[in-house]
N, C-alpha and C positions, 0 to 999 in steps of 0.2 A: 641290637635291632639291625636288621638289614637295611642299609643305607639306600639302596636303590629301590626296593618295593616296600620296605616299611612293615609295620605291624598295625593291624586295624586301621589301614587307610593312610598311614604315614608314609610321606614321600620325601625323599631327600635330594638334594642337589650337591654332589660332592665336589670339594674344592681341590681338584686335581690338576693343578696348573704348574707345570715345569717342575723344578728342583724344590720349590717351596711346598708344593704338593706332596712330593715324595718323602719330604722330611719327616712326617708324622702327622699326628693329629693337629687340628688347627687350634690356634690360640683362643678363639672365641666360637664355641659351638652353641649357636643359637636356635631357639625354636619359635616357629611360626604357625598359629592356628588359623584355621579358614573354615567359613560355613559352607563352602563349595565343594563339591566332589573333585577329586584328584584328576578326573577326565575333563572337567569344565574349561572353557576357554579362559577363565580368570587365572586358572592354575597354568594353563599351557602357554597362552600367549603373553601374560604378564608376570606371574610370580616366578616361574621357573627361570625365564630369562634375566629377571631382576636378580635372582639369587646368584646366578651365574656371573652377571656383571661385578657383583659384589665380590665374589670369591676370586675373581681374575683381577680386579684392581686392588684387592687387598694382598695379592699374592699368596692366597691360600690360608690368610691368617683368620678370616672369617668362613664358617661353614653353617648353612642354614638347613634345618630340617623341618619338613612340613607335616602337620597334623590336619588332615582334610576332614570334610563331612564324613561321618560313620566312624571316625576315631573317637577316643575318650575326651579329645579336647575340641571337637568339630561342631559342637551344639551351637547353632546359631543365636540363641539366647544369651549365651555366656562369653561371646568374644570380648566384648570391652572388659568385663570384670576380670577375665584371665589376664589380659594384657596390663591392666591396671596394677593387679596384685603381684605381678611378676610371675605368675605360672607359666606364662609364655613370654617371649621377648617381642614378638610381633603379633598382630592379629589383623585379619580382614573381615569386617562385617557390615551391616546395614544399621543405620542410625535408628529407623523405624522398629528395630526389633531388640528388646522388647518396648512396647510403646511407653512414652513418657520419659524415657532415660536422656534423650539427646534432643530437647525441643527446640533449640536453635536450628540445628542442621536440617530438620526436616521441614522447616518452613519453605525450602526451595521445591519441596513436593506438592504445594498447594496447586490447584487447578490452573493450568494455562499461564504458568509462571515462566517456564522456559521453552524455547522453541525446538531445541534438539540438544543431543548429549554433548557436542562440542560447545556450544554457547554456555550450556548448564555447568559443564566441568570447568569452564574457564571462570564463570561468575563463582561457583561454590570455592575454588582455589582461591580467588582473589578475597574471600571472605574468612580466609583460614584464621586469622587473628582474632576476628569477632566470634568466630565459632569455638574457638579453643576451650572456653569454660564448659562446654559439652563433652571435653575429653581430658578431665582432669588427670595429672600424674602420667601423662603419655606425650609422646612427640609425635605430631602429625607428619606422616610421609606422603599421603596423597588423599585429596578428596575428589569424589567424581559423581556424576549422575548418570543414569541410563538415557536412552531415547524415551521420550514421553509414551505413555500408555495409549493403547486403543480400547475399543469396546468390541468384544468378540461374543457372537451370540449363536444359538442353534438355528433360529429364524431370521429372516432378513428384516432390518429396520434400516431406514434411509438416513435417519438422524438420530442424535441422542435422544430427542424428544420421544423418539420411537421405543425407549426403554420403559417407558411408563406401563405400569401394571406388570412389568417382569421382575423376576427374582435374580438379582445381579450380584455376584460375589464381589465384595469390596475389600480393598487392601488398606485403608487407613480413614481415620476419622473425618477427614476433609472430604474424601471421595463418598463416604457414607452420607454426608450432607449434601453433596451434590446429587446424588441419586435420590435421596428424599426430596429435594427441590424439583427434580423432574417428575417424581410420582412412582419410581421404581421401589421395589423391596431391597434394601441392602442385606446381604447375607455374608457373615465373616467366617472364614475357614482357612485352613492352611493350603497352600498351593498343591500340595501332594494329594488333597481330597477333591480337587475340582473335577478332574477326568470322571471319576466314578460318579459324583454328583450330578454332572450334566447327563451321564447315561441313564441315571435313575429318575431324572425329572426333578431333583431337588432344586436345581438352579438352572435358570435359562441362559445365563452368560456371565461374562468376566471382565473387569476392567484390570488391564494388564499390559506392560511393554511386551514387545514381540519376543525377546530373548527367551524368557520362561514359557511363553506359548509354545515356542519350538522345543525347548528343553523338556517340558512335560507331554510333548505331541498333542497338544490341546487342540490343534487344527484338525484332528481327526474326528473329534466330536463338536466342534465350533466352527460352522462353515461360513459364517459371514463375519466381516471385520471392518468395523468403521475406523478409518485411519485419522483418529480424532487429535492425536497429540495431546492428551490431557494432563498427565502428571508424570515425572520421572521418579525413579528411586535412587536415593543417595546411597553412597558407600565410602567407608574409610578404610584406610591402611595405617596402623599406628604401631609406635614402638615405645616400650615401657621407658618412662623418663629416667628412673635410675639406672637401667641397663645402658640407655645411651649416653648419659653422663659418665658412666665408668670406662667408656671407650676413650682410647687416645684420640687426639684432635684429628690426626690423619685419617683413622677409620671412621670417625664421625662424618668427615668430608666425603669418605667413600660411600658410606650409606645414603647421605643426602644426595650426592650427585647421582649415583644410580637410580635412586627414586625419582629424581627430576627427569633423567633421561628416559627411562623405561616407561614411567607412568604418565608422561606427557601423551601418550598414545591412547588414553582411555577413551576419549571422545570419539575417536575413529573407530576403535574396537567395538564399541557399543554399536555403532551403525553397521558395521560389517557383519558382525553375528545376528543383529537383527534381520539383516537382508537374507541371510540363510533361512530363517524361519518364514519369512514372506515367500521366498522361493518355493518351500517345502508345502506352504498352504496353497500357492498357485497350482502347482503340480497335482496337488489332491483335487483341483477343481473347485476351490474355495473362492468365494467373492470378496474383493476389497473394496469398500466404498469410501472414495476420497473425501476430505474436508477441506474446504479452501482457506486461505489465511484470513479471508474477511470474515467467514463464519467462525474460525477460532476466535477472533477478536469480538465478535458479537457474543460468544459464550462467556468469554473473560469478563467482559461488562456485566453480563447477566449474572454471573457468579460472584460479583464483588460483594454483595450482602452476605453470602456464604462465607467468603474469606474474611470479612470484616468480623462476622460473628466467631469465626474459629480463632482469630487473634485475640478476640476479647474475652472468650469463655474457655477454649480448649488448648490453648498454646503452652500451658504448664509454666507461665512466667507472667509478670505484671504486663496487662493489656498495653500500656504505653510503651514498654520495653518491646513488646513483640511487634507492635506497628512499626516503631523506629527501625528494628532491624530488618523487617520485611522491605520496608521502603529501601534500605540500602541494598538488600538483594536485587530489587528490581532495578536500581540504578546499575549495579554490577552487570546484570543481564544485558541492560541496554549498552553499556560500555563494551561488552564483549561480542556485540553483533556486528 
């Protein structure tokens, strides 16, 4: 395999650090799979600097090869299964994909639970021990959440209530319930189908964070954006537990320290990359409709029955456990603010 360009989307970070790097092959040649393209900021800002930090601090004993979206190991639905089984040593993925696999972690995605990515990332990180049952046979390296989503539409609406009667693409069961409460028609579809579906009139809008709005250039077809801060998307970075346990103690520390150092920037990165999408939308002449903190609080209170019903009926765990865990999440969010 070409370690610089890879095969079928594989990207490698070579451990070429001084004499150790020149001595030959790395002692541990580890594989990481990712659901993101090799050009995505997750790869460029986070994963590659993280792998370089590990290579440097291990004196070239660890080398990490990436298999990104488009490669045989880049399927978004298989990230957790691959790292749990040891097909790869590390994986980056989203707990909501596929649905129902990581019920504890996705509770942080309930509407109006977190105000921004930095507070949300702080809270979900603080909850790592409680969320570990979502990720059996793996070692958690990082947990994070994106900036909360907005409502992006073809025609202007001044509030979320304006979505009534519209066909809106929904990302999660909780947002589906929110849209039904408003009186909108939720439509499920992959992000890759949104652009064409808007053009064809299949949907009128989309609930989504700004990052993928920019990545899929949805601002070209959705010209109005309610800056609602509805719900974030959670993301994990995991290592196979057996592989982690097989490392010498000094290399375990290298991996853990590099993860803590580099991935501590997640909250800031989500904000910065969202801003790039916001700037692109503004440059296109799009209109962004603000929402006040007071209005968000009103919506949080209004949607409490939706949240309670989700915890009781759709959380894929006993209702009592779901309510208790969600209450701890709210406490963590409050502590992180």
